[in-house]
C-alpha positions, 0 to 999 in steps of 0.5 A, a space after each residue: 499500500 505504501 509503495 503504491 501511494 508513493 508511486 501515485 504521488 510521484 506521478 502527480 495523481 494523488 496529494 498526500 499529507 497525513 492523514 489526508 489524501 486528495 485525488 488530483 484532476 486529470 487533464 481534460 484535453 486528450 491528445 490527438 493520435 496521428 496513428 503514424 509513428 513519430 520520432 522521439 525528437 518530435 515527441 519531446 518537442 511537442 511535450 516541451 511546447 505543451 509544458 511551456 504553454 502551461 507556464 
């Protein structure tokens, strides 16, 4: 149980401060899938653009 909790906290899905837990919201904007293979460089570039937009 403790290991599972720690994994969820690290993944940013659960907040924990003893004795309380909070399930955090998931992103409401699902990413579109192209169906085609993409290079790792392109995927990382897209991730950086999304994270930059959130700042």
